[in-house]
Wavefront OBJ file of the C-alpha trace (Angstrom):
o trace
v 80.903 134.864 91.836
v 80.245 137.181 88.881
v 80.803 135.749 85.422
v 83.258 137.760 83.305
v 81.463 139.021 80.194
v 84.270 141.033 78.643
v 85.429 140.017 75.206
v 89.079 140.957 75.841
v 91.354 139.927 78.717
v 92.062 142.834 81.087
v 95.642 143.346 82.229
v 96.819 145.462 85.157
v 98.523 148.705 84.088
v 102.184 149.280 84.931
v 103.607 152.391 86.538
v 104.198 155.000 83.861
v 100.976 154.283 81.904
v 98.607 157.258 81.617
v 95.407 158.361 79.915
v 94.402 161.899 78.993
v 90.863 163.095 78.333
v 91.011 166.294 76.256
v 88.358 168.893 77.063
v 86.920 171.752 75.024
v 88.143 174.334 77.555
v 91.733 173.239 76.792
v 92.179 171.711 80.230
v 93.251 168.093 80.329
v 92.139 165.374 82.701
v 95.113 163.066 83.344
v 94.881 159.700 85.080
v 96.758 156.494 85.803
v 95.784 153.374 83.886
v 94.455 150.787 86.346
v 93.787 148.078 83.760
v 93.686 147.844 79.988
v 92.591 145.538 77.186
v 92.040 145.740 73.448
v 88.443 146.700 74.276
v 88.999 149.514 76.750
v 90.730 150.940 79.776
v 90.023 151.750 83.425
v 91.532 155.047 84.602
v 91.947 156.567 88.074
v 92.076 160.370 88.117
v 91.636 163.381 90.409
v 88.952 165.925 89.630
v 86.364 168.221 91.135
v 83.679 166.654 88.908
v 82.816 163.650 86.765
v 84.039 163.440 83.203
v 81.600 164.742 80.649
v 79.637 161.650 79.500
v 79.815 163.064 75.963
v 83.613 162.690 75.989
v 84.448 160.733 72.832
v 88.254 160.845 72.667
v 91.110 159.563 74.811
v 94.880 159.716 74.490
v 97.105 157.020 75.961
v 100.788 157.407 76.651
v 103.422 155.597 78.587
v 107.039 156.065 79.426
v 109.393 153.600 81.088
v 112.121 152.084 78.907
v 110.151 153.206 75.821
v 107.740 156.052 75.025
v 104.452 155.209 73.266
v 101.683 157.686 72.477
v 98.249 156.829 71.054
v 96.440 159.990 70.041
v 92.712 160.592 69.625
v 91.290 157.113 70.208
v 87.491 157.037 69.826
v 85.828 155.976 73.071
v 82.691 155.916 75.217
v 82.627 156.496 78.974
v 80.992 153.365 80.414
v 81.093 154.372 84.087
v 82.580 157.096 86.270
v 82.474 156.863 90.044
v 83.938 158.455 93.149
v 86.494 156.193 94.846
v 87.790 158.743 97.394
v 88.687 157.249 100.757
v 87.682 160.545 102.387
v 87.562 164.261 101.845
v 90.556 165.658 99.924
v 89.473 169.308 100.013
v 87.720 169.795 96.672
v 89.445 167.064 94.628
v 87.955 163.587 94.497
v 89.665 160.413 93.408
v 87.529 159.012 90.613
v 87.629 155.884 88.485
v 86.167 155.584 85.019
v 85.783 152.769 82.547
v 86.209 153.529 78.858
v 85.325 151.400 75.828
v 87.284 151.856 72.583
v 85.534 151.794 69.208
v 86.232 152.557 65.529
v 89.902 151.603 65.852
v 91.924 151.628 62.659
v 94.289 148.704 62.075
v 97.206 151.072 62.825
v 95.628 152.103 66.151
v 94.992 148.435 67.015
v 98.647 147.600 66.299
v 99.810 150.533 68.425
v 97.430 149.538 71.227
v 98.840 145.986 71.200
v 102.338 147.447 71.461
v 101.213 149.762 74.282
v 99.646 146.846 76.180
v 102.806 144.763 75.651
v 105.006 147.451 77.251
v 102.676 149.009 79.823
v 100.749 146.133 81.390
v 101.514 143.276 83.708
v 101.140 139.947 81.988
v 98.698 138.425 84.503
v 94.996 138.548 83.747
v 93.399 141.077 86.122
v 90.794 138.471 87.133
v 93.575 136.227 88.439
v 94.867 139.038 90.675
v 91.643 139.489 92.647
l 1 2 3 4 5 6 7 8 9 10 11 12 13 14 15 16 17 18 19 20 21 22 23 24 25 26 27 28 29 30 31 32 33 34 35 36 37 38 39 40 41 42 43 44 45 46 47 48 49 50 51 52 53 54 55 56 57 58 59 60 61 62 63 64 65 66 67 68 69 70 71 72 73 74 75 76 77 78 79 80 81 82 83 84 85 86 87 88 89 90 91 92 93 94 95 96 97 98 99 100 101 102 103 104 105 106 107 108 109 110 111 112 113 114 115 116 117 118 119 120 121 122 123 124 125 126 127 128
């Protein structure tokens, strides 16, 4: 069994929770939030290629009974991998892990509120 080394508890994302990776060419990469914590997020998205490892910003938004939008969070791409079950023409299902950094106290408060509304309350490690 692998020992959990994360500093923050990961929670499974609810339906309606999304992440957007802005790109210089004005196209957006949109994905579903798989899990989230105060330290980062795991996102599943469709694309023809990996995210640019130099990507340094992410936007989070969610809409169910409330709409919350966190704009321009500083981040690092930790991993990005193909998780396609098979060939889907030219689009691959991909999963990436993102670490947040340089959060202002306002962003941290908004992230807590986002996690409160757009995550399941069980620790992701308990779901496995």
